[in-house]
KOLGU-4560 file (N, C-alpha, C; in nm, 3 decimals, padded with zeros to 5 digits):
<recs>
<n_xx: 02.007 n_yy: 08.325 n_zz: 04.847 ca_xx: 01.968 ca_yy: 08.461 ca_zz: 04.819 c_xx: 02.092 c_yy: 08.549 c_zz: 04.827 mol: A seq: 1 type: UNK>
<n_xx: 02.109 n_yy: 08.636 n_zz: 04.732 ca_xx: 02.218 ca_yy: 08.732 ca_zz: 04.742 c_xx: 02.160 c_yy: 08.860 c_zz: 04.800 mol: A seq: 2 type: UNK>
<n_xx: 02.216 n_yy: 08.903 n_zz: 04.908 ca_xx: 02.158 ca_yy: 09.011 ca_zz: 04.986 c_xx: 02.223 c_yy: 09.144 c_zz: 04.953 mol: A seq: 3 type: UNK>
<n_xx: 02.144 n_yy: 09.240 n_zz: 04.909 ca_xx: 02.194 ca_yy: 09.375 ca_zz: 04.883 c_xx: 02.131 c_yy: 09.468 c_zz: 04.986 mol: A seq: 4 type: UNK>
<n_xx: 02.207 n_yy: 09.507 n_zz: 05.088 ca_xx: 02.149 ca_yy: 09.589 ca_zz: 05.193 c_xx: 02.113 c_yy: 09.728 c_zz: 05.145 mol: A seq: 5 type: UNK>
<n_xx: 02.011 n_yy: 09.784 n_zz: 05.206 ca_xx: 01.973 ca_yy: 09.922 ca_zz: 05.185 c_xx: 02.014 c_yy: 09.996 c_zz: 05.311 mol: A seq: 6 type: UNK>
<n_xx: 02.091 n_yy: 10.100 n_zz: 05.300 ca_xx: 02.131 ca_yy: 10.176 ca_zz: 05.418 c_xx: 02.238 c_yy: 10.102 c_zz: 05.496 mol: A seq: 7 type: UNK>
<n_xx: 02.261 n_yy: 10.149 n_zz: 05.619 ca_xx: 02.366 ca_yy: 10.091 ca_zz: 05.701 c_xx: 02.312 c_yy: 10.019 c_zz: 05.824 mol: A seq: 8 type: UNK>
<n_xx: 02.183 n_yy: 09.991 n_zz: 05.826 ca_xx: 02.123 ca_yy: 09.920 ca_zz: 05.939 c_xx: 02.070 c_yy: 10.013 c_zz: 06.046 mol: A seq: 9 type: UNK>
<n_xx: 02.078 n_yy: 10.141 n_zz: 06.021 ca_xx: 02.027 ca_yy: 10.237 ca_zz: 06.118 c_xx: 01.876 c_yy: 10.243 c_zz: 06.117 mol: A seq: 10 type: UNK>
<n_xx: 01.822 n_yy: 10.311 n_zz: 06.217 ca_xx: 01.677 ca_yy: 10.323 ca_zz: 06.228 c_xx: 01.622 c_yy: 10.396 c_zz: 06.106 mol: A seq: 11 type: UNK>
<n_xx: 01.512 n_yy: 10.346 n_zz: 06.053 ca_xx: 01.445 ca_yy: 10.410 ca_zz: 05.942 c_xx: 01.500 c_yy: 10.375 c_zz: 05.804 mol: A seq: 12 type: UNK>
<n_xx: 01.589 n_yy: 10.275 n_zz: 05.796 ca_xx: 01.640 ca_yy: 10.234 ca_zz: 05.665 c_xx: 01.524 c_yy: 10.187 c_zz: 05.577 mol: A seq: 13 type: UNK>
<n_xx: 01.532 n_yy: 10.222 n_zz: 05.451 ca_xx: 01.430 ca_yy: 10.183 ca_zz: 05.354 c_xx: 01.453 c_yy: 10.038 c_zz: 05.314 mol: A seq: 14 type: UNK>
<n_xx: 01.344 n_yy: 09.964 n_zz: 05.296 ca_xx: 01.352 ca_yy: 09.825 ca_zz: 05.252 c_xx: 01.351 c_yy: 09.822 c_zz: 05.100 mol: A seq: 15 type: UNK>
<n_xx: 01.444 n_yy: 09.746 n_zz: 05.042 ca_xx: 01.449 ca_yy: 09.733 ca_zz: 04.896 c_xx: 01.339 c_yy: 09.637 c_zz: 04.851 mol: A seq: 16 type: UNK>
<n_xx: 01.311 n_yy: 09.640 n_zz: 04.721 ca_xx: 01.212 ca_yy: 09.548 ca_zz: 04.663 c_xx: 01.256 c_yy: 09.404 c_zz: 04.685 mol: A seq: 17 type: UNK>
<n_xx: 01.387 n_yy: 09.379 n_zz: 04.675 ca_xx: 01.441 ca_yy: 09.244 ca_zz: 04.697 c_xx: 01.416 c_yy: 09.199 c_zz: 04.841 mol: A seq: 18 type: UNK>
<n_xx: 01.439 n_yy: 09.288 n_zz: 04.936 ca_xx: 01.417 ca_yy: 09.255 ca_zz: 05.076 c_xx: 01.269 c_yy: 09.226 c_zz: 05.103 mol: A seq: 19 type: UNK>
<n_xx: 01.183 n_yy: 09.306 n_zz: 05.044 ca_xx: 01.038 ca_yy: 09.285 ca_zz: 05.065 c_xx: 00.993 c_yy: 09.152 c_zz: 05.005 mol: A seq: 20 type: UNK>
<n_xx: 01.048 n_yy: 09.117 n_zz: 04.888 ca_xx: 01.014 ca_yy: 08.986 ca_zz: 04.828 c_xx: 01.059 c_yy: 08.873 c_zz: 04.919 mol: A seq: 21 type: UNK>
<n_xx: 01.180 n_yy: 08.886 n_zz: 04.973 ca_xx: 01.233 ca_yy: 08.783 ca_zz: 05.063 c_xx: 01.148 c_yy: 08.775 c_zz: 05.191 mol: A seq: 22 type: UNK>
<n_xx: 01.111 n_yy: 08.890 n_zz: 05.244 ca_xx: 01.029 ca_yy: 08.893 ca_zz: 05.364 c_xx: 00.895 c_yy: 08.825 c_zz: 05.339 mol: A seq: 23 type: UNK>
<n_xx: 00.833 n_yy: 08.855 n_zz: 05.226 ca_xx: 00.705 ca_yy: 08.792 ca_zz: 05.195 c_xx: 00.720 c_yy: 08.641 c_zz: 05.177 mol: A seq: 24 type: UNK>
<n_xx: 00.826 n_yy: 08.600 n_zz: 05.110 ca_xx: 00.851 ca_yy: 08.458 ca_zz: 05.086 c_xx: 00.871 c_yy: 08.380 c_zz: 05.217 mol: A seq: 25 type: UNK>
<n_xx: 00.929 n_yy: 08.445 n_zz: 05.316 ca_xx: 00.961 ca_yy: 08.378 ca_zz: 05.442 c_xx: 00.879 c_yy: 08.430 c_zz: 05.560 mol: A seq: 26 type: UNK>
<n_xx: 00.765 n_yy: 08.492 n_zz: 05.533 ca_xx: 00.687 ca_yy: 08.560 ca_zz: 05.636 c_xx: 00.638 c_yy: 08.469 c_zz: 05.750 mol: A seq: 27 type: UNK>
<n_xx: 00.631 n_yy: 08.340 n_zz: 05.727 ca_xx: 00.580 ca_yy: 08.251 ca_zz: 05.830 c_xx: 00.688 c_yy: 08.194 c_zz: 05.921 mol: A seq: 28 type: UNK>
<n_xx: 00.813 n_yy: 08.230 n_zz: 05.897 ca_xx: 00.921 ca_yy: 08.184 ca_zz: 05.984 c_xx: 00.909 c_yy: 08.248 c_zz: 06.122 mol: A seq: 29 type: UNK>
<n_xx: 00.954 n_yy: 08.178 n_zz: 06.225 ca_xx: 00.958 ca_yy: 08.242 ca_zz: 06.357 c_xx: 01.048 c_yy: 08.366 c_zz: 06.352 mol: A seq: 30 type: UNK>
<n_xx: 01.023 n_yy: 08.462 n_zz: 06.439 ca_xx: 01.094 ca_yy: 08.590 ca_zz: 06.438 c_xx: 01.246 c_yy: 08.574 c_zz: 06.437 mol: A seq: 31 type: UNK>
<n_xx: 01.297 n_yy: 08.484 n_zz: 06.519 ca_xx: 01.442 ca_yy: 08.466 ca_zz: 06.529 c_xx: 01.503 c_yy: 08.422 c_zz: 06.396 mol: A seq: 32 type: UNK>
<n_xx: 01.440 n_yy: 08.324 n_zz: 06.332 ca_xx: 01.490 ca_yy: 08.275 ca_zz: 06.202 c_xx: 01.475 c_yy: 08.381 c_zz: 06.093 mol: A seq: 33 type: UNK>
<n_xx: 01.362 n_yy: 08.449 n_zz: 06.092 ca_xx: 01.336 ca_yy: 08.552 ca_zz: 05.993 c_xx: 01.439 c_yy: 08.664 c_zz: 06.003 mol: A seq: 34 type: UNK>
<n_xx: 01.468 n_yy: 08.707 n_zz: 06.123 ca_xx: 01.563 ca_yy: 08.817 ca_zz: 06.144 c_xx: 01.702 c_yy: 08.782 c_zz: 06.092 mol: A seq: 35 type: UNK>
<n_xx: 01.739 n_yy: 08.655 n_zz: 06.099 ca_xx: 01.872 ca_yy: 08.615 ca_zz: 06.049 c_xx: 01.888 c_yy: 08.635 c_zz: 05.900 mol: A seq: 36 type: UNK>
<n_xx: 01.777 n_yy: 08.639 n_zz: 05.827 ca_xx: 01.782 ca_yy: 08.661 ca_zz: 05.682 c_xx: 01.814 c_yy: 08.806 c_zz: 05.647 mol: A seq: 37 type: UNK>
<n_xx: 01.804 n_yy: 08.894 n_zz: 05.744 ca_xx: 01.822 ca_yy: 09.037 ca_zz: 05.719 c_xx: 01.924 c_yy: 09.096 c_zz: 05.816 mol: A seq: 38 type: UNK>
<n_xx: 02.052 n_yy: 09.068 n_zz: 05.793 ca_xx: 02.155 ca_yy: 09.111 ca_zz: 05.889 c_xx: 02.170 c_yy: 09.263 c_zz: 05.901 mol: A seq: 39 type: UNK>
<n_xx: 02.117 n_yy: 09.339 n_zz: 05.806 ca_xx: 02.129 ca_yy: 09.485 ca_zz: 05.813 c_xx: 02.005 c_yy: 09.550 c_zz: 05.873 mol: A seq: 40 type: UNK>
<n_xx: 01.913 n_yy: 09.470 n_zz: 05.924 ca_xx: 01.795 ca_yy: 09.521 ca_zz: 05.994 c_xx: 01.790 c_yy: 09.450 c_zz: 06.130 mol: A seq: 41 type: UNK>
<n_xx: 01.749 n_yy: 09.522 n_zz: 06.231 ca_xx: 01.735 ca_yy: 09.460 ca_zz: 06.363 c_xx: 01.618 c_yy: 09.362 c_zz: 06.362 mol: A seq: 42 type: UNK>
<n_xx: 01.619 n_yy: 09.269 n_zz: 06.456 ca_xx: 01.509 ca_yy: 09.174 ca_zz: 06.468 c_xx: 01.378 c_yy: 09.249 c_zz: 06.486 mol: A seq: 43 type: UNK>
<n_xx: 01.381 n_yy: 09.351 n_zz: 06.568 ca_xx: 01.262 ca_yy: 09.432 ca_zz: 06.594 c_xx: 01.211 c_yy: 09.496 c_zz: 06.465 mol: A seq: 44 type: UNK>
<n_xx: 01.302 n_yy: 09.548 n_zz: 06.382 ca_xx: 01.264 ca_yy: 09.610 ca_zz: 06.256 c_xx: 01.201 c_yy: 09.508 c_zz: 06.161 mol: A seq: 45 type: UNK>
<n_xx: 01.257 n_yy: 09.389 n_zz: 06.157 ca_xx: 01.205 ca_yy: 09.284 ca_zz: 06.069 c_xx: 01.065 c_yy: 09.242 c_zz: 06.113 mol: A seq: 46 type: UNK>
<n_xx: 01.049 n_yy: 09.217 n_zz: 06.241 ca_xx: 00.918 ca_yy: 09.175 ca_zz: 06.293 c_xx: 00.814 c_yy: 09.284 c_zz: 06.274 mol: A seq: 47 type: UNK>
<n_xx: 00.853 n_yy: 09.408 n_zz: 06.301 ca_xx: 00.759 ca_yy: 09.519 ca_zz: 06.284 c_xx: 00.721 c_yy: 09.540 c_zz: 06.138 mol: A seq: 48 type: UNK>
<n_xx: 00.817 n_yy: 09.524 n_zz: 06.047 ca_xx: 00.788 ca_yy: 09.540 ca_zz: 05.904 c_xx: 00.688 c_yy: 09.433 c_zz: 05.860 mol: A seq: 49 type: UNK>
<n_xx: 00.711 n_yy: 09.311 n_zz: 05.902 ca_xx: 00.621 ca_yy: 09.201 ca_zz: 05.867 c_xx: 00.481 c_yy: 09.232 c_zz: 05.920 mol: A seq: 50 type: UNK>
<n_xx: 00.475 n_yy: 09.283 n_zz: 06.042 ca_xx: 00.346 ca_yy: 09.314 ca_zz: 06.103 c_xx: 00.275 c_yy: 09.428 c_zz: 06.029 mol: A seq: 51 type: UNK>
<n_xx: 00.349 n_yy: 09.534 n_zz: 05.996 ca_xx: 00.290 ca_yy: 09.650 ca_zz: 05.928 c_xx: 00.236 c_yy: 09.612 c_zz: 05.790 mol: A seq: 52 type: UNK>
<n_xx: 00.300 n_yy: 09.515 n_zz: 05.725 ca_xx: 00.255 ca_yy: 09.470 ca_zz: 05.594 c_xx: 00.144 c_yy: 09.365 c_zz: 05.606 mol: A seq: 53 type: UNK>
<n_xx: 00.107 n_yy: 09.335 n_zz: 05.730 ca_xx: 00.002 ca_yy: 09.237 ca_zz: 05.761 c_xx: 00.036 c_yy: 09.098 c_zz: 05.708 mol: A seq: 54 type: UNK>
<n_xx: 00.165 n_yy: 09.067 n_zz: 05.713 ca_xx: 00.211 ca_yy: 08.935 ca_zz: 05.673 c_xx: 00.240 c_yy: 08.848 c_zz: 05.794 mol: A seq: 55 type: UNK>
<n_xx: 00.222 n_yy: 08.902 n_zz: 05.911 ca_xx: 00.255 ca_yy: 08.826 ca_zz: 06.031 c_xx: 00.148 c_yy: 08.720 c_zz: 06.055 mol: A seq: 56 type: UNK>
<n_xx: 00.193 n_yy: 08.601 n_zz: 06.091 ca_xx: 00.094 ca_yy: 08.499 ca_zz: 06.128 c_xx: 00.024 c_yy: 08.545 c_zz: 06.256 mol: A seq: 57 type: UNK>
<n_xx: -00.104 n_yy: 08.518 n_zz: 06.266 ca_xx: -00.179 ca_yy: 08.559 ca_zz: 06.384 c_xx: -00.136 c_yy: 08.472 c_zz: 06.502 mol: A seq: 58 type: UNK>
<n_xx: -00.096 n_yy: 08.537 n_zz: 06.607 ca_xx: -00.055 ca_yy: 08.467 ca_zz: 06.728 c_xx: -00.142 c_yy: 08.520 c_zz: 06.841 mol: A seq: 59 type: UNK>
<n_xx: -00.234 n_yy: 08.438 n_zz: 06.886 ca_xx: -00.325 ca_yy: 08.481 ca_zz: 06.991 c_xx: -00.251 c_yy: 08.495 c_zz: 07.124 mol: A seq: 60 type: UNK>
<n_xx: -00.298 n_yy: 08.588 n_zz: 07.204 ca_xx: -00.239 ca_yy: 08.613 ca_zz: 07.335 c_xx: -00.287 c_yy: 08.507 c_zz: 07.432 mol: A seq: 61 type: UNK>
<n_xx: -00.195 n_yy: 08.442 n_zz: 07.501 ca_xx: -00.231 ca_yy: 08.342 ca_zz: 07.601 c_xx: -00.273 c_yy: 08.413 c_zz: 07.730 mol: A seq: 62 type: UNK>
<n_xx: -00.340 n_yy: 08.342 n_zz: 07.817 ca_xx: -00.381 ca_yy: 08.401 ca_zz: 07.945 c_xx: -00.261 c_yy: 08.450 c_zz: 08.026 mol: A seq: 63 type: UNK>
<n_xx: -00.151 n_yy: 08.371 n_zz: 08.035 ca_xx: -00.034 ca_yy: 08.422 ca_zz: 08.109 c_xx: 00.024 c_yy: 08.550 c_zz: 08.046 mol: A seq: 64 type: UNK>
<n_xx: 00.025 n_yy: 08.557 n_zz: 07.912 ca_xx: 00.074 ca_yy: 08.678 ca_zz: 07.846 c_xx: -00.015 c_yy: 08.798 c_zz: 07.877 mol: A seq: 65 type: UNK>
<n_xx: -00.146 n_yy: 08.776 n_zz: 07.869 ca_xx: -00.240 ca_yy: 08.884 ca_zz: 07.899 c_xx: -00.222 c_yy: 08.934 c_zz: 08.042 mol: A seq: 66 type: UNK>
<n_xx: -00.204 n_yy: 08.841 n_zz: 08.134 ca_xx: -00.185 ca_yy: 08.881 ca_zz: 08.274 c_xx: -00.055 c_yy: 08.960 c_zz: 08.290 mol: A seq: 67 type: UNK>
<n_xx: 00.051 n_yy: 08.915 n_zz: 08.225 ca_xx: 00.179 ca_yy: 08.986 ca_zz: 08.233 c_xx: 00.164 c_yy: 09.127 c_zz: 08.177 mol: A seq: 68 type: UNK>
<n_xx: 00.092 n_yy: 09.139 n_zz: 08.065 ca_xx: 00.070 ca_yy: 09.271 ca_zz: 08.006 c_xx: -00.014 c_yy: 09.358 c_zz: 08.100 mol: A seq: 69 type: UNK>
<n_xx: -00.118 n_yy: 09.301 n_zz: 08.158 ca_xx: -00.201 ca_yy: 09.377 ca_zz: 08.254 c_xx: -00.119 c_yy: 09.424 c_zz: 08.373 mol: A seq: 70 type: UNK>
<n_xx: -00.025 n_yy: 09.339 n_zz: 08.416 ca_xx: 00.060 ca_yy: 09.374 ca_zz: 08.530 c_xx: 00.157 c_yy: 09.487 c_zz: 08.498 mol: A seq: 71 type: UNK>
<n_xx: 00.179 n_yy: 09.513 n_zz: 08.369 ca_xx: 00.277 ca_yy: 09.613 ca_zz: 08.326 c_xx: 00.217 c_yy: 09.717 c_zz: 08.231 mol: A seq: 72 type: UNK>
<n_xx: 00.088 n_yy: 09.745 n_zz: 08.245 ca_xx: 00.020 ca_yy: 09.836 ca_zz: 08.152 c_xx: 00.083 c_yy: 09.974 c_zz: 08.145 mol: A seq: 73 type: UNK>
<n_xx: 00.143 n_yy: 10.019 n_zz: 08.253 ca_xx: 00.200 ca_yy: 10.154 ca_zz: 08.255 c_xx: 00.348 c_yy: 10.157 c_zz: 08.219 mol: A seq: 74 type: UNK>
<n_xx: 00.403 n_yy: 10.041 n_zz: 08.188 ca_xx: 00.545 ca_yy: 10.035 ca_zz: 08.150 c_xx: 00.563 c_yy: 10.094 c_zz: 08.011 mol: A seq: 75 type: UNK>
<n_xx: 00.680 n_yy: 10.153 n_zz: 07.984 ca_xx: 00.705 ca_yy: 10.205 ca_zz: 07.849 c_xx: 00.708 c_yy: 10.091 c_zz: 07.747 mol: A seq: 76 type: UNK>
<n_xx: 00.676 n_yy: 10.123 n_zz: 07.622 ca_xx: 00.676 ca_yy: 10.021 ca_zz: 07.516 c_xx: 00.810 c_yy: 09.949 c_zz: 07.507 mol: A seq: 77 type: UNK>
<n_xx: 00.917 n_yy: 10.022 n_zz: 07.529 ca_xx: 01.051 ca_yy: 09.963 ca_zz: 07.525 c_xx: 01.062 c_yy: 09.847 c_zz: 07.624 mol: A seq: 78 type: UNK>
<n_xx: 01.009 n_yy: 09.866 n_zz: 07.743 ca_xx: 01.010 ca_yy: 09.761 ca_zz: 07.846 c_xx: 00.920 c_yy: 09.645 c_zz: 07.805 mol: A seq: 79 type: UNK>
<n_xx: 00.802 n_yy: 09.678 n_zz: 07.752 ca_xx: 00.709 ca_yy: 09.574 ca_zz: 07.710 c_xx: 00.768 c_yy: 09.489 c_zz: 07.598 mol: A seq: 80 type: UNK>
<n_xx: 00.844 n_yy: 09.551 n_zz: 07.509 ca_xx: 00.909 ca_yy: 09.475 ca_zz: 07.401 c_xx: 01.008 c_yy: 09.374 c_zz: 07.458 mol: A seq: 81 type: UNK>
<n_xx: 01.073 n_yy: 09.408 n_zz: 07.567 ca_xx: 01.165 ca_yy: 09.312 ca_zz: 07.631 c_xx: 01.088 c_yy: 09.200 c_zz: 07.699 mol: A seq: 82 type: UNK>
<n_xx: 00.968 n_yy: 09.232 n_zz: 07.751 ca_xx: 00.885 ca_yy: 09.129 ca_zz: 07.815 c_xx: 00.822 c_yy: 09.034 c_zz: 07.714 mol: A seq: 83 type: UNK>
<n_xx: 00.803 n_yy: 09.084 n_zz: 07.591 ca_xx: 00.740 ca_yy: 09.005 ca_zz: 07.485 c_xx: 00.828 c_yy: 09.009 c_zz: 07.359 mol: A seq: 84 type: UNK>
<n_xx: 00.944 n_yy: 08.946 n_zz: 07.362 ca_xx: 01.040 ca_yy: 08.958 ca_zz: 07.251 c_xx: 00.992 c_yy: 08.900 c_zz: 07.118 mol: A seq: 85 type: UNK>
<n_xx: 00.896 n_yy: 08.809 n_zz: 07.121 ca_xx: 00.849 ca_yy: 08.750 ca_zz: 06.995 c_xx: 00.725 c_yy: 08.819 c_zz: 06.940 mol: A seq: 86 type: UNK>
<n_xx: 00.690 n_yy: 08.931 n_zz: 06.998 ca_xx: 00.574 ca_yy: 09.007 ca_zz: 06.951 c_xx: 00.620 c_yy: 09.141 c_zz: 06.895 mol: A seq: 87 type: UNK>
<n_xx: 00.560 n_yy: 09.186 n_zz: 06.785 ca_xx: 00.600 ca_yy: 09.315 ca_zz: 06.728 c_xx: 00.554 c_yy: 09.430 c_zz: 06.817 mol: A seq: 88 type: UNK>
<n_xx: 00.631 n_yy: 09.536 n_zz: 06.816 ca_xx: 00.600 ca_yy: 09.654 ca_zz: 06.895 c_xx: 00.457 c_yy: 09.700 c_zz: 06.869 mol: A seq: 89 type: UNK>
<n_xx: 00.416 n_yy: 09.705 n_zz: 06.745 ca_xx: 00.283 ca_yy: 09.754 ca_zz: 06.711 c_xx: 00.174 c_yy: 09.664 c_zz: 06.769 mol: A seq: 90 type: UNK>
<n_xx: 00.197 n_yy: 09.534 n_zz: 06.768 ca_xx: 00.100 ca_yy: 09.441 ca_zz: 06.826 c_xx: 00.088 c_yy: 09.459 c_zz: 06.976 mol: A seq: 91 type: UNK>
<n_xx: 00.201 n_yy: 09.482 n_zz: 07.042 ca_xx: 00.201 ca_yy: 09.505 ca_zz: 07.187 c_xx: 00.128 c_yy: 09.636 c_zz: 07.218 mol: A seq: 92 type: UNK>
<n_xx: 00.158 n_yy: 09.740 n_zz: 07.141 ca_xx: 00.095 ca_yy: 09.870 ca_zz: 07.165 c_xx: -00.057 c_yy: 09.861 c_zz: 07.149 mol: A seq: 93 type: UNK>
<n_xx: -00.101 n_yy: 09.793 n_zz: 07.044 ca_xx: -00.245 ca_yy: 09.780 ca_zz: 07.019 c_xx: -00.313 c_yy: 09.704 c_zz: 07.132 mol: A seq: 94 type: UNK>
<n_xx: -00.254 n_yy: 09.592 n_zz: 07.173 ca_xx: -00.314 ca_yy: 09.511 ca_zz: 07.279 c_xx: -00.315 c_yy: 09.588 c_zz: 07.411 mol: A seq: 95 type: UNK>
<n_xx: -00.205 n_yy: 09.660 n_zz: 07.440 ca_xx: -00.199 ca_yy: 09.740 ca_zz: 07.563 c_xx: -00.308 c_yy: 09.846 c_zz: 07.563 mol: A seq: 96 type: UNK>
<n_xx: -00.323 n_yy: 09.916 n_zz: 07.450 ca_xx: -00.424 ca_yy: 10.021 ca_zz: 07.441 c_xx: -00.566 c_yy: 09.966 c_zz: 07.456 mol: A seq: 97 type: UNK>
<n_xx: -00.591 n_yy: 09.850 n_zz: 07.400 ca_xx: -00.724 ca_yy: 09.787 ca_zz: 07.414 c_xx: -00.750 c_yy: 09.749 c_zz: 07.559 mol: A seq: 98 type: UNK>
<n_xx: -00.648 n_yy: 09.695 n_zz: 07.625 ca_xx: -00.665 ca_yy: 09.659 ca_zz: 07.767 c_xx: -00.689 c_yy: 09.783 c_zz: 07.853 mol: A seq: 99 type: UNK>
<n_xx: -00.620 n_yy: 09.890 n_zz: 07.822 ca_xx: -00.639 ca_yy: 10.016 ca_zz: 07.897 c_xx: -00.782 c_yy: 10.067 c_zz: 07.881 mol: A seq: 100 type: UNK>
<n_xx: -00.834 n_yy: 10.060 n_zz: 07.759 ca_xx: -00.970 ca_yy: 10.109 ca_zz: 07.733 c_xx: -01.076 c_yy: 10.022 c_zz: 07.799 mol: A seq: 101 type: UNK>
<n_xx: -01.049 n_yy: 09.892 n_zz: 07.808 ca_xx: -01.149 ca_yy: 09.802 ca_zz: 07.867 c_xx: -01.158 c_yy: 09.818 c_zz: 08.018 mol: A seq: 102 type: UNK>
<n_xx: -01.059 n_yy: 09.881 n_zz: 08.078 ca_xx: -01.061 ca_yy: 09.910 ca_zz: 08.223 c_xx: -01.034 c_yy: 09.787 c_zz: 08.308 mol: A seq: 103 type: UNK>
<n_xx: -01.043 n_yy: 09.805 n_zz: 08.438 ca_xx: -01.009 ca_yy: 09.696 ca_zz: 08.533 c_xx: -01.107 c_yy: 09.582 c_zz: 08.535 mol: A seq: 104 type: UNK>
</recs>
């Protein structure tokens, strides 16, 4: 693939049609491998873009993950992203909010 970056890799860079085609073609790769295909986007940006486009493979939360999230429900999203590096920010936020609503 010949890569034509959009922007300079900063937050909010627009994805080109070429990048979106590549992302769709490789959407089932693990986050680490997928991010390597897009050197001008952060791993977090790549994973979140895949998630927002609903191309992310469904990854169910394990009991240990759920417990870790419950133990850190009040932590900022930034911290939770470090605790769950292979999960997209949006997925973490949604699961955290659902756990908060369900109560203790």
